[in-house]
Jmol script that loads the backbone (N, CA, C; Angstrom):
load data "model"
ATOM      1  N   UNK A   1     -20.381 -13.342 -26.169  1.00  0.00           N
ATOM      2  CA  UNK A   1     -19.035 -12.749 -26.122  1.00  0.00           C
ATOM      3  C   UNK A   1     -19.106 -11.785 -25.019  1.00  0.00           C
ATOM      4  N   UNK A   2     -18.020 -11.813 -24.224  1.00  0.00           N
ATOM      5  CA  UNK A   2     -17.882 -11.051 -22.989  1.00  0.00           C
ATOM      6  C   UNK A   2     -17.539  -9.601 -23.270  1.00  0.00           C
ATOM      7  N   UNK A   3     -17.617  -8.800 -22.195  1.00  0.00           N
ATOM      8  CA  UNK A   3     -17.403  -7.336 -22.358  1.00  0.00           C
ATOM      9  C   UNK A   3     -15.988  -7.068 -22.873  1.00  0.00           C
ATOM     10  N   UNK A   4     -14.915  -7.759 -22.168  1.00  0.00           N
ATOM     11  CA  UNK A   4     -13.585  -7.507 -22.617  1.00  0.00           C
ATOM     12  C   UNK A   4     -13.290  -7.811 -24.065  1.00  0.00           C
ATOM     13  N   UNK A   5     -13.942  -8.900 -24.468  1.00  0.00           N
ATOM     14  CA  UNK A   5     -13.810  -9.282 -25.913  1.00  0.00           C
ATOM     15  C   UNK A   5     -14.384  -8.276 -26.914  1.00  0.00           C
ATOM     16  N   UNK A   6     -15.564  -7.799 -26.451  1.00  0.00           N
ATOM     17  CA  UNK A   6     -16.129  -6.789 -27.271  1.00  0.00           C
ATOM     18  C   UNK A   6     -15.426  -5.493 -27.309  1.00  0.00           C
ATOM     19  N   UNK A   7     -14.792  -5.051 -26.251  1.00  0.00           N
ATOM     20  CA  UNK A   7     -14.014  -3.848 -26.147  1.00  0.00           C
ATOM     21  C   UNK A   7     -12.737  -4.089 -27.015  1.00  0.00           C
ATOM     22  N   UNK A   8     -12.154  -5.251 -26.877  1.00  0.00           N
ATOM     23  CA  UNK A   8     -10.925  -5.571 -27.672  1.00  0.00           C
ATOM     24  C   UNK A   8     -11.313  -5.546 -29.201  1.00  0.00           C
ATOM     25  N   UNK A   9     -12.456  -6.161 -29.509  1.00  0.00           N
ATOM     26  CA  UNK A   9     -12.800  -6.206 -30.921  1.00  0.00           C
ATOM     27  C   UNK A   9     -13.086  -4.782 -31.546  1.00  0.00           C
ATOM     28  N   UNK A  10     -13.600  -3.916 -30.751  1.00  0.00           N
ATOM     29  CA  UNK A  10     -13.879  -2.555 -31.178  1.00  0.00           C
ATOM     30  C   UNK A  10     -12.483  -1.844 -31.347  1.00  0.00           C
ATOM     31  N   UNK A  11     -11.577  -2.070 -30.473  1.00  0.00           N
ATOM     32  CA  UNK A  11     -10.224  -1.449 -30.564  1.00  0.00           C
ATOM     33  C   UNK A  11      -9.538  -2.061 -31.850  1.00  0.00           C
ATOM     34  N   UNK A  12      -9.650  -3.327 -32.084  1.00  0.00           N
ATOM     35  CA  UNK A  12      -9.028  -3.999 -33.209  1.00  0.00           C
ATOM     36  C   UNK A  12      -9.622  -3.496 -34.548  1.00  0.00           C
ATOM     37  N   UNK A  13     -10.906  -3.391 -34.527  1.00  0.00           N
ATOM     38  CA  UNK A  13     -11.592  -2.795 -35.709  1.00  0.00           C
ATOM     39  C   UNK A  13     -11.147  -1.329 -36.003  1.00  0.00           C
ATOM     40  N   UNK A  14     -10.971  -0.500 -34.944  1.00  0.00           N
ATOM     41  CA  UNK A  14     -10.440   0.816 -35.132  1.00  0.00           C
ATOM     42  C   UNK A  14      -9.147   0.843 -35.699  1.00  0.00           C
ATOM     43  N   UNK A  15      -8.250  -0.009 -35.257  1.00  0.00           N
ATOM     44  CA  UNK A  15      -6.854  -0.023 -35.690  1.00  0.00           C
ATOM     45  C   UNK A  15      -6.784  -0.502 -37.121  1.00  0.00           C
ATOM     46  N   UNK A  16      -7.665  -1.567 -37.480  1.00  0.00           N
ATOM     47  CA  UNK A  16      -7.671  -2.017 -38.825  1.00  0.00           C
ATOM     48  C   UNK A  16      -8.143  -1.020 -39.889  1.00  0.00           C
ATOM     49  N   UNK A  17      -9.139  -0.277 -39.407  1.00  0.00           N
ATOM     50  CA  UNK A  17      -9.661   0.809 -40.255  1.00  0.00           C
ATOM     51  C   UNK A  17      -8.889   2.064 -40.315  1.00  0.00           C
ATOM     52  N   UNK A  18      -7.837   2.167 -39.518  1.00  0.00           N
ATOM     53  CA  UNK A  18      -7.025   3.380 -39.464  1.00  0.00           C
ATOM     54  C   UNK A  18      -7.651   4.454 -38.719  1.00  0.00           C
ATOM     55  N   UNK A  19      -8.674   4.167 -37.858  1.00  0.00           N
ATOM     56  CA  UNK A  19      -9.300   5.303 -37.065  1.00  0.00           C
ATOM     57  C   UNK A  19      -8.422   5.641 -35.912  1.00  0.00           C
ATOM     58  N   UNK A  20      -8.588   6.782 -35.316  1.00  0.00           N
ATOM     59  CA  UNK A  20      -7.810   7.154 -34.060  1.00  0.00           C
ATOM     60  C   UNK A  20      -8.193   6.176 -32.958  1.00  0.00           C
ATOM     61  N   UNK A  21      -7.243   6.017 -31.988  1.00  0.00           N
ATOM     62  CA  UNK A  21      -7.436   5.218 -30.872  1.00  0.00           C
ATOM     63  C   UNK A  21      -8.746   5.510 -30.111  1.00  0.00           C
ATOM     64  N   UNK A  22      -9.563   4.540 -29.804  1.00  0.00           N
ATOM     65  CA  UNK A  22     -10.789   4.697 -28.963  1.00  0.00           C
ATOM     66  C   UNK A  22     -11.927   5.273 -29.672  1.00  0.00           C
ATOM     67  N   UNK A  23     -11.999   5.427 -30.983  1.00  0.00           N
ATOM     68  CA  UNK A  23     -13.119   6.024 -31.629  1.00  0.00           C
ATOM     69  C   UNK A  23     -14.398   5.271 -31.426  1.00  0.00           C
ATOM     70  N   UNK A  24     -14.385   3.955 -31.766  1.00  0.00           N
ATOM     71  CA  UNK A  24     -15.600   3.208 -31.608  1.00  0.00           C
ATOM     72  C   UNK A  24     -16.054   3.085 -30.116  1.00  0.00           C
ATOM     73  N   UNK A  25     -15.095   3.042 -29.263  1.00  0.00           N
ATOM     74  CA  UNK A  25     -15.376   2.997 -27.797  1.00  0.00           C
ATOM     75  C   UNK A  25     -16.078   4.247 -27.361  1.00  0.00           C
ATOM     76  N   UNK A  26     -15.589   5.341 -27.805  1.00  0.00           N
ATOM     77  CA  UNK A  26     -16.217   6.695 -27.486  1.00  0.00           C
ATOM     78  C   UNK A  26     -17.582   6.800 -27.976  1.00  0.00           C
ATOM     79  N   UNK A  27     -17.758   6.302 -29.198  1.00  0.00           N
ATOM     80  CA  UNK A  27     -19.086   6.419 -29.855  1.00  0.00           C
ATOM     81  C   UNK A  27     -20.026   5.477 -29.060  1.00  0.00           C
ATOM     82  N   UNK A  28     -19.652   4.244 -28.688  1.00  0.00           N
ATOM     83  CA  UNK A  28     -20.522   3.342 -28.036  1.00  0.00           C
ATOM     84  C   UNK A  28     -20.908   3.759 -26.673  1.00  0.00           C
ATOM     85  N   UNK A  29     -19.918   4.282 -25.962  1.00  0.00           N
ATOM     86  CA  UNK A  29     -20.260   4.747 -24.621  1.00  0.00           C
ATOM     87  C   UNK A  29     -21.081   6.031 -24.589  1.00  0.00           C
ATOM     88  N   UNK A  30     -20.803   6.840 -25.606  1.00  0.00           N
ATOM     89  CA  UNK A  30     -21.606   8.091 -25.682  1.00  0.00           C
ATOM     90  C   UNK A  30     -23.071   7.837 -26.033  1.00  0.00           C
ATOM     91  N   UNK A  31     -23.374   6.806 -26.787  1.00  0.00           N
ATOM     92  CA  UNK A  31     -24.735   6.526 -27.251  1.00  0.00           C
ATOM     93  C   UNK A  31     -25.454   5.450 -26.336  1.00  0.00           C
ATOM     94  N   UNK A  32     -24.841   5.082 -25.234  1.00  0.00           N
ATOM     95  CA  UNK A  32     -25.422   4.092 -24.365  1.00  0.00           C
ATOM     96  C   UNK A  32     -25.465   2.749 -24.976  1.00  0.00           C
ATOM     97  N   UNK A  33     -24.478   2.231 -25.637  1.00  0.00           N
ATOM     98  CA  UNK A  33     -24.561   1.036 -26.351  1.00  0.00           C
ATOM     99  C   UNK A  33     -24.307  -0.163 -25.588  1.00  0.00           C
ATOM    100  N   UNK A  34     -23.876  -1.219 -26.196  1.00  0.00           N
ATOM    101  CA  UNK A  34     -23.691  -2.543 -25.587  1.00  0.00           C
ATOM    102  C   UNK A  34     -22.451  -2.686 -24.648  1.00  0.00           C
ATOM    103  N   UNK A  35     -21.688  -1.602 -24.550  1.00  0.00           N
ATOM    104  CA  UNK A  35     -20.384  -1.831 -23.841  1.00  0.00           C
ATOM    105  C   UNK A  35     -20.306  -0.679 -22.786  1.00  0.00           C
ATOM    106  N   UNK A  36     -21.147  -0.775 -21.723  1.00  0.00           N
ATOM    107  CA  UNK A  36     -21.071   0.195 -20.698  1.00  0.00           C
ATOM    108  C   UNK A  36     -19.951  -0.051 -19.733  1.00  0.00           C
ATOM    109  N   UNK A  37     -19.292   0.967 -19.271  1.00  0.00           N
ATOM    110  CA  UNK A  37     -18.154   0.843 -18.329  1.00  0.00           C
ATOM    111  C   UNK A  37     -18.570   0.168 -17.040  1.00  0.00           C
ATOM    112  N   UNK A  38     -19.844   0.310 -16.615  1.00  0.00           N
ATOM    113  CA  UNK A  38     -20.257  -0.198 -15.309  1.00  0.00           C
ATOM    114  C   UNK A  38     -20.168  -1.696 -15.263  1.00  0.00           C
ATOM    115  N   UNK A  39     -20.250  -2.393 -16.366  1.00  0.00           N
ATOM    116  CA  UNK A  39     -20.177  -3.861 -16.341  1.00  0.00           C
ATOM    117  C   UNK A  39     -18.733  -4.362 -16.053  1.00  0.00           C
ATOM    118  N   UNK A  40     -17.797  -3.547 -16.161  1.00  0.00           N
ATOM    119  CA  UNK A  40     -16.420  -3.957 -15.929  1.00  0.00           C
ATOM    120  C   UNK A  40     -16.097  -4.233 -14.539  1.00  0.00           C
ATOM    121  N   UNK A  41     -16.803  -3.666 -13.552  1.00  0.00           N
ATOM    122  CA  UNK A  41     -16.673  -3.914 -12.210  1.00  0.00           C
ATOM    123  C   UNK A  41     -15.425  -3.245 -11.654  1.00  0.00           C
ATOM    124  N   UNK A  42     -15.234  -3.456 -10.393  1.00  0.00           N
ATOM    125  CA  UNK A  42     -14.034  -2.869  -9.636  1.00  0.00           C
ATOM    126  C   UNK A  42     -12.835  -3.788  -9.926  1.00  0.00           C
ATOM    127  N   UNK A  43     -11.701  -3.103 -10.260  1.00  0.00           N
ATOM    128  CA  UNK A  43     -10.449  -3.868 -10.408  1.00  0.00           C
ATOM    129  C   UNK A  43      -9.629  -3.915  -9.181  1.00  0.00           C
ATOM    130  N   UNK A  44      -9.942  -3.031  -8.222  1.00  0.00           N
ATOM    131  CA  UNK A  44      -9.096  -2.953  -7.025  1.00  0.00           C
ATOM    132  C   UNK A  44      -9.744  -3.935  -5.928  1.00  0.00           C
ATOM    133  N   UNK A  45      -8.906  -4.773  -5.257  1.00  0.00           N
ATOM    134  CA  UNK A  45      -9.432  -5.597  -4.242  1.00  0.00           C
ATOM    135  C   UNK A  45      -9.759  -4.804  -3.021  1.00  0.00           C
ATOM    136  N   UNK A  46     -10.612  -5.298  -2.137  1.00  0.00           N
ATOM    137  CA  UNK A  46     -10.871  -4.612  -0.904  1.00  0.00           C
ATOM    138  C   UNK A  46      -9.637  -4.422  -0.055  1.00  0.00           C
ATOM    139  N   UNK A  47      -9.547  -3.399   0.728  1.00  0.00           N
ATOM    140  CA  UNK A  47      -8.312  -3.257   1.564  1.00  0.00           C
ATOM    141  C   UNK A  47      -8.220  -4.405   2.561  1.00  0.00           C
ATOM    142  N   UNK A  48      -7.026  -4.789   2.808  1.00  0.00           N
ATOM    143  CA  UNK A  48      -6.830  -5.962   3.727  1.00  0.00           C
ATOM    144  C   UNK A  48      -7.053  -5.457   5.169  1.00  0.00           C
ATOM    145  N   UNK A  49      -7.392  -6.341   6.099  1.00  0.00           N
ATOM    146  CA  UNK A  49      -7.588  -6.008   7.491  1.00  0.00           C
ATOM    147  C   UNK A  49      -6.847  -6.984   8.284  1.00  0.00           C
ATOM    148  N   UNK A  50      -6.676  -6.757   9.596  1.00  0.00           N
ATOM    149  CA  UNK A  50      -5.990  -7.573  10.525  1.00  0.00           C
ATOM    150  C   UNK A  50      -4.472  -7.683  10.098  1.00  0.00           C
ATOM    151  N   UNK A  51      -4.036  -8.937  10.333  1.00  0.00           N
ATOM    152  CA  UNK A  51      -2.624  -9.183   9.989  1.00  0.00           C
ATOM    153  C   UNK A  51      -2.324  -9.250   8.479  1.00  0.00           C
ATOM    154  N   UNK A  52      -3.416  -9.361   7.666  1.00  0.00           N
ATOM    155  CA  UNK A  52      -3.211  -9.226   6.245  1.00  0.00           C
ATOM    156  C   UNK A  52      -2.853  -7.863   5.724  1.00  0.00           C
ATOM    157  N   UNK A  53      -3.090  -6.862   6.631  1.00  0.00           N
ATOM    158  CA  UNK A  53      -2.814  -5.446   6.171  1.00  0.00           C
ATOM    159  C   UNK A  53      -1.264  -5.138   6.349  1.00  0.00           C
ATOM    160  N   UNK A  54      -0.579  -6.033   7.053  1.00  0.00           N
ATOM    161  CA  UNK A  54       0.844  -5.763   7.287  1.00  0.00           C
ATOM    162  C   UNK A  54       1.640  -6.310   6.017  1.00  0.00           C
ATOM    163  N   UNK A  55       2.226  -5.265   5.384  1.00  0.00           N
ATOM    164  CA  UNK A  55       3.040  -5.544   4.203  1.00  0.00           C
ATOM    165  C   UNK A  55       4.534  -5.321   4.496  1.00  0.00           C
ATOM    166  N   UNK A  56       5.269  -5.215   3.448  1.00  0.00           N
ATOM    167  CA  UNK A  56       6.742  -5.104   3.579  1.00  0.00           C
ATOM    168  C   UNK A  56       7.092  -3.768   4.402  1.00  0.00           C
ATOM    169  N   UNK A  57       6.412  -2.720   4.076  1.00  0.00           N
ATOM    170  CA  UNK A  57       6.792  -1.433   4.738  1.00  0.00           C
ATOM    171  C   UNK A  57       6.479  -1.554   6.283  1.00  0.00           C
ATOM    172  N   UNK A  58       5.570  -2.332   6.694  1.00  0.00           N
ATOM    173  CA  UNK A  58       5.248  -2.501   7.992  1.00  0.00           C
ATOM    174  C   UNK A  58       6.266  -3.491   8.700  1.00  0.00           C
ATOM    175  N   UNK A  59       6.741  -4.382   7.906  1.00  0.00           N
ATOM    176  CA  UNK A  59       7.923  -5.187   8.452  1.00  0.00           C
ATOM    177  C   UNK A  59       9.146  -4.413   8.658  1.00  0.00           C
ATOM    178  N   UNK A  60       9.297  -3.475   7.741  1.00  0.00           N
ATOM    179  CA  UNK A  60      10.511  -2.551   7.944  1.00  0.00           C
ATOM    180  C   UNK A  60      10.246  -1.685   9.128  1.00  0.00           C
ATOM    181  N   UNK A  61       9.053  -1.174   9.442  1.00  0.00           N
ATOM    182  CA  UNK A  61       8.778  -0.429  10.664  1.00  0.00           C
ATOM    183  C   UNK A  61       9.056  -1.249  11.872  1.00  0.00           C
ATOM    184  N   UNK A  62       8.571  -2.558  11.868  1.00  0.00           N
ATOM    185  CA  UNK A  62       8.871  -3.398  13.024  1.00  0.00           C
ATOM    186  C   UNK A  62      10.369  -3.605  13.257  1.00  0.00           C
ATOM    187  N   UNK A  63      11.139  -3.795  12.108  1.00  0.00           N
ATOM    188  CA  UNK A  63      12.548  -3.920  12.267  1.00  0.00           C
ATOM    189  C   UNK A  63      13.184  -2.563  12.910  1.00  0.00           C
ATOM    190  N   UNK A  64      12.659  -1.517  12.443  1.00  0.00           N
ATOM    191  CA  UNK A  64      13.178  -0.212  12.964  1.00  0.00           C
ATOM    192  C   UNK A  64      12.971  -0.147  14.527  1.00  0.00           C
ATOM    193  N   UNK A  65      11.803  -0.592  14.920  1.00  0.00           N
ATOM    194  CA  UNK A  65      11.416  -0.572  16.372  1.00  0.00           C
ATOM    195  C   UNK A  65      12.389  -1.447  17.104  1.00  0.00           C
ATOM    196  N   UNK A  66      12.608  -2.703  16.675  1.00  0.00           N
ATOM    197  CA  UNK A  66      13.511  -3.620  17.305  1.00  0.00           C
ATOM    198  C   UNK A  66      14.906  -3.051  17.301  1.00  0.00           C
ATOM    199  N   UNK A  67      15.372  -2.446  16.203  1.00  0.00           N
ATOM    200  CA  UNK A  67      16.700  -1.936  16.188  1.00  0.00           C
ATOM    201  C   UNK A  67      16.910  -0.774  17.177  1.00  0.00           C
ATOM    202  N   UNK A  68      15.854   0.037  17.171  1.00  0.00           N
ATOM    203  CA  UNK A  68      16.007   1.236  18.071  1.00  0.00           C
ATOM    204  C   UNK A  68      15.910   0.772  19.596  1.00  0.00           C
ATOM    205  N   UNK A  69      15.087  -0.265  19.850  1.00  0.00           N
ATOM    206  CA  UNK A  69      15.107  -0.819  21.238  1.00  0.00           C
ATOM    207  C   UNK A  69      16.483  -1.392  21.614  1.00  0.00           C
ATOM    208  N   UNK A  70      17.077  -2.012  20.620  1.00  0.00           N
ATOM    209  CA  UNK A  70      18.368  -2.646  20.907  1.00  0.00           C
ATOM    210  C   UNK A  70      19.434  -1.525  21.204  1.00  0.00           C
ATOM    211  N   UNK A  71      19.436  -0.529  20.310  1.00  0.00           N
ATOM    212  CA  UNK A  71      20.355   0.521  20.446  1.00  0.00           C
ATOM    213  C   UNK A  71      20.198   1.310  21.732  1.00  0.00           C
ATOM    214  N   UNK A  72      18.955   1.526  22.133  1.00  0.00           N
ATOM    215  CA  UNK A  72      18.652   2.222  23.362  1.00  0.00           C
ATOM    216  C   UNK A  72      19.109   1.449  24.640  1.00  0.00           C
ATOM    217  N   UNK A  73      19.089   0.095  24.486  1.00  0.00           N
ATOM    218  CA  UNK A  73      19.491  -0.718  25.639  1.00  0.00           C
ATOM    219  C   UNK A  73      20.982  -0.934  25.768  1.00  0.00           C
ATOM    220  N   UNK A  74      21.796  -0.514  24.782  1.00  0.00           N
ATOM    221  CA  UNK A  74      23.258  -0.666  24.858  1.00  0.00           C
ATOM    222  C   UNK A  74      23.907   0.281  25.867  1.00  0.00           C
ATOM    223  N   UNK A  75      24.753  -0.228  26.649  1.00  0.00           N
ATOM    224  CA  UNK A  75      25.399   0.674  27.602  1.00  0.00           C
ATOM    225  C   UNK A  75      26.691   1.165  26.962  1.00  0.00           C
ATOM    226  N   UNK A  76      27.463   1.935  27.717  1.00  0.00           N
ATOM    227  CA  UNK A  76      28.716   2.554  27.276  1.00  0.00           C
ATOM    228  C   UNK A  76      29.746   1.374  27.010  1.00  0.00           C
ATOM    229  N   UNK A  77      29.610   0.291  27.680  1.00  0.00           N
ATOM    230  CA  UNK A  77      30.497  -0.821  27.390  1.00  0.00           C
ATOM    231  C   UNK A  77      30.086  -1.760  26.277  1.00  0.00           C
ATOM    232  N   UNK A  78      28.963  -1.379  25.599  1.00  0.00           N
ATOM    233  CA  UNK A  78      28.429  -2.129  24.434  1.00  0.00           C
ATOM    234  C   UNK A  78      27.627  -3.364  24.828  1.00  0.00           C
ATOM    235  N   UNK A  79      27.357  -3.542  26.076  1.00  0.00           N
ATOM    236  CA  UNK A  79      26.533  -4.663  26.497  1.00  0.00           C
ATOM    237  C   UNK A  79      25.119  -4.230  26.578  1.00  0.00           C
ATOM    238  N   UNK A  80      24.092  -5.147  26.122  1.00  0.00           N
ATOM    239  CA  UNK A  80      22.731  -4.679  26.138  1.00  0.00           C
ATOM    240  C   UNK A  80      22.142  -5.055  27.513  1.00  0.00           C
ATOM    241  N   UNK A  81      21.421  -4.015  28.106  1.00  0.00           N
ATOM    242  CA  UNK A  81      20.762  -4.195  29.331  1.00  0.00           C
ATOM    243  C   UNK A  81      19.492  -3.449  29.321  1.00  0.00           C
ATOM    244  N   UNK A  82      18.313  -4.057  29.591  1.00  0.00           N
ATOM    245  CA  UNK A  82      17.099  -3.383  29.518  1.00  0.00           C
ATOM    246  C   UNK A  82      16.950  -2.179  30.385  1.00  0.00           C
ATOM    247  N   UNK A  83      17.731  -2.189  31.524  1.00  0.00           N
ATOM    248  CA  UNK A  83      17.749  -1.036  32.440  1.00  0.00           C
ATOM    249  C   UNK A  83      18.271   0.278  31.755  1.00  0.00           C
ATOM    250  N   UNK A  84      18.965   0.155  30.597  1.00  0.00           N
ATOM    251  CA  UNK A  84      19.608   1.283  29.996  1.00  0.00           C
ATOM    252  C   UNK A  84      18.609   1.952  29.004  1.00  0.00           C
ATOM    253  N   UNK A  85      17.443   1.371  28.684  1.00  0.00           N
ATOM    254  CA  UNK A  85      16.479   1.898  27.723  1.00  0.00           C
ATOM    255  C   UNK A  85      15.955   3.242  28.125  1.00  0.00           C
ATOM    256  N   UNK A  86      15.369   3.304  29.384  1.00  0.00           N
ATOM    257  CA  UNK A  86      14.879   4.626  29.914  1.00  0.00           C
ATOM    258  C   UNK A  86      15.855   5.726  30.043  1.00  0.00           C
ATOM    259  N   UNK A  87      17.059   5.498  30.636  1.00  0.00           N
ATOM    260  CA  UNK A  87      17.982   6.609  30.648  1.00  0.00           C
ATOM    261  C   UNK A  87      18.507   7.059  29.277  1.00  0.00           C
ATOM    262  N   UNK A  88      18.730   6.081  28.424  1.00  0.00           N
ATOM    263  CA  UNK A  88      19.268   6.411  27.112  1.00  0.00           C
ATOM    264  C   UNK A  88      18.117   7.169  26.306  1.00  0.00           C
ATOM    265  N   UNK A  89      16.865   6.830  26.543  1.00  0.00           N
ATOM    266  CA  UNK A  89      15.786   7.459  25.801  1.00  0.00           C
ATOM    267  C   UNK A  89      15.572   8.943  26.397  1.00  0.00           C
ATOM    268  N   UNK A  90      15.788   9.026  27.669  1.00  0.00           N
ATOM    269  CA  UNK A  90      15.676  10.449  28.218  1.00  0.00           C
ATOM    270  C   UNK A  90      16.905  11.258  27.844  1.00  0.00           C
ATOM    271  N   UNK A  91      18.045  10.669  27.647  1.00  0.00           N
ATOM    272  CA  UNK A  91      19.227  11.452  27.268  1.00  0.00           C
ATOM    273  C   UNK A  91      19.060  11.997  25.814  1.00  0.00           C
ATOM    274  N   UNK A  92      18.401  11.201  24.957  1.00  0.00           N
ATOM    275  CA  UNK A  92      18.268  11.601  23.537  1.00  0.00           C
ATOM    276  C   UNK A  92      16.857  11.290  23.057  1.00  0.00           C
ATOM    277  N   UNK A  93      15.869  12.032  23.331  1.00  0.00           N
ATOM    278  CA  UNK A  93      14.431  11.750  23.029  1.00  0.00           C
ATOM    279  C   UNK A  93      14.221  11.634  21.528  1.00  0.00           C
ATOM    280  N   UNK A  94      15.000  12.264  20.655  1.00  0.00           N
ATOM    281  CA  UNK A  94      14.793  12.175  19.221  1.00  0.00           C
ATOM    282  C   UNK A  94      15.008  10.683  18.713  1.00  0.00           C
ATOM    283  N   UNK A  95      15.756   9.927  19.440  1.00  0.00           N
ATOM    284  CA  UNK A  95      15.951   8.536  18.998  1.00  0.00           C
ATOM    285  C   UNK A  95      14.647   7.748  19.233  1.00  0.00           C
ATOM    286  N   UNK A  96      13.657   8.281  19.954  1.00  0.00           N
ATOM    287  CA  UNK A  96      12.401   7.650  20.171  1.00  0.00           C
ATOM    288  C   UNK A  96      11.294   7.995  19.074  1.00  0.00           C
ATOM    289  N   UNK A  97      11.703   9.081  18.270  1.00  0.00           N
ATOM    290  CA  UNK A  97      10.695   9.427  17.331  1.00  0.00           C
ATOM    291  C   UNK A  97      10.420   8.517  16.163  1.00  0.00           C
ATOM    292  N   UNK A  98      11.454   8.028  15.473  1.00  0.00           N
ATOM    293  CA  UNK A  98      11.182   7.038  14.414  1.00  0.00           C
ATOM    294  C   UNK A  98      10.573   5.786  14.812  1.00  0.00           C
ATOM    295  N   UNK A  99      10.886   5.190  15.963  1.00  0.00           N
ATOM    296  CA  UNK A  99      10.223   4.016  16.401  1.00  0.00           C
ATOM    297  C   UNK A  99       8.728   4.320  16.755  1.00  0.00           C
ATOM    298  N   UNK A 100       8.484   5.556  17.190  1.00  0.00           N
ATOM    299  CA  UNK A 100       7.111   5.882  17.568  1.00  0.00           C
ATOM    300  C   UNK A 100       6.309   6.045  16.300  1.00  0.00           C
ATOM    301  N   UNK A 101       6.849   6.627  15.172  1.00  0.00           N
ATOM    302  CA  UNK A 101       6.117   6.626  13.880  1.00  0.00           C
ATOM    303  C   UNK A 101       5.868   5.222  13.359  1.00  0.00           C
ATOM    304  N   UNK A 102       6.907   4.328  13.486  1.00  0.00           N
ATOM    305  CA  UNK A 102       6.720   3.003  13.069  1.00  0.00           C
ATOM    306  C   UNK A 102       5.671   2.198  13.763  1.00  0.00           C
ATOM    307  N   UNK A 103       5.613   2.484  15.103  1.00  0.00           N
ATOM    308  CA  UNK A 103       4.529   1.844  15.927  1.00  0.00           C
ATOM    309  C   UNK A 103       3.192   2.374  15.557  1.00  0.00           C
ATOM    310  N   UNK A 104       3.106   3.675  15.286  1.00  0.00           N
ATOM    311  CA  UNK A 104       1.881   4.232  14.819  1.00  0.00           C
ATOM    312  C   UNK A 104       1.401   3.611  13.588  1.00  0.00           C
ATOM    313  N   UNK A 105       2.240   3.484  12.564  1.00  0.00           N
ATOM    314  CA  UNK A 105       1.873   2.811  11.252  1.00  0.00           C
ATOM    315  C   UNK A 105       1.404   1.383  11.463  1.00  0.00           C
ATOM    316  N   UNK A 106       2.054   0.600  12.301  1.00  0.00           N
ATOM    317  CA  UNK A 106       1.649  -0.777  12.573  1.00  0.00           C
ATOM    318  C   UNK A 106       0.269  -0.814  13.207  1.00  0.00           C
ATOM    319  N   UNK A 107       0.098  -0.043  14.222  1.00  0.00           N
ATOM    320  CA  UNK A 107      -1.117  -0.022  14.926  1.00  0.00           C
ATOM    321  C   UNK A 107      -2.319   0.396  14.098  1.00  0.00           C
ATOM    322  N   UNK A 108      -2.027   1.397  13.292  1.00  0.00           N
ATOM    323  CA  UNK A 108      -3.075   1.924  12.391  1.00  0.00           C
ATOM    324  C   UNK A 108      -3.508   0.782  11.274  1.00  0.00           C
ATOM    325  N   UNK A 109      -2.479   0.089  10.777  1.00  0.00           N
ATOM    326  CA  UNK A 109      -2.734  -0.996   9.854  1.00  0.00           C
ATOM    327  C   UNK A 109      -3.557  -2.134  10.468  1.00  0.00           C
ATOM    328  N   UNK A 110      -3.285  -2.379  11.720  1.00  0.00           N
ATOM    329  CA  UNK A 110      -4.054  -3.437  12.387  1.00  0.00           C
ATOM    330  C   UNK A 110      -5.507  -2.967  12.911  1.00  0.00           C
ATOM    331  N   UNK A 111      -5.727  -1.711  12.760  1.00  0.00           N
ATOM    332  CA  UNK A 111      -7.035  -1.152  13.093  1.00  0.00           C
ATOM    333  C   UNK A 111      -7.213  -0.751  14.533  1.00  0.00           C
ATOM    334  N   UNK A 112      -6.100  -0.772  15.305  1.00  0.00           N
ATOM    335  CA  UNK A 112      -6.097  -0.468  16.709  1.00  0.00           C
ATOM    336  C   UNK A 112      -6.377   1.049  16.860  1.00  0.00           C
ATOM    337  N   UNK A 113      -5.804   1.863  16.002  1.00  0.00           N
ATOM    338  CA  UNK A 113      -5.995   3.308  16.067  1.00  0.00           C
ATOM    339  C   UNK A 113      -6.955   3.788  15.030  1.00  0.00           C
TER     340      UNK A 113
END
end "model"
wireframe off; spacefill off
backbone 0.3
color backbone group
């Protein structure tokens, strides 16, 4: 019988006997019995690295970077021109802050920073 089955059986027996929740488990762990918590192992997977570390929030950050680049490149006539990015960025430097934070998040997830 596996660890989880034994823990479940102890909980079921507690409930059937009308004992408070976790009574048998506390007794068995306290006395060093057959159900040590160490045998359960880690339930959290190891952190992802490389491109696997990029999740939905990083996709949103990338979208924010693209949108900000597009907005910075628009001229007064509404036409996009890459030559407009630098002057528009200098005119309003706060528009560069959110894409900078997004770029930081992505580079940190990729392990570059």
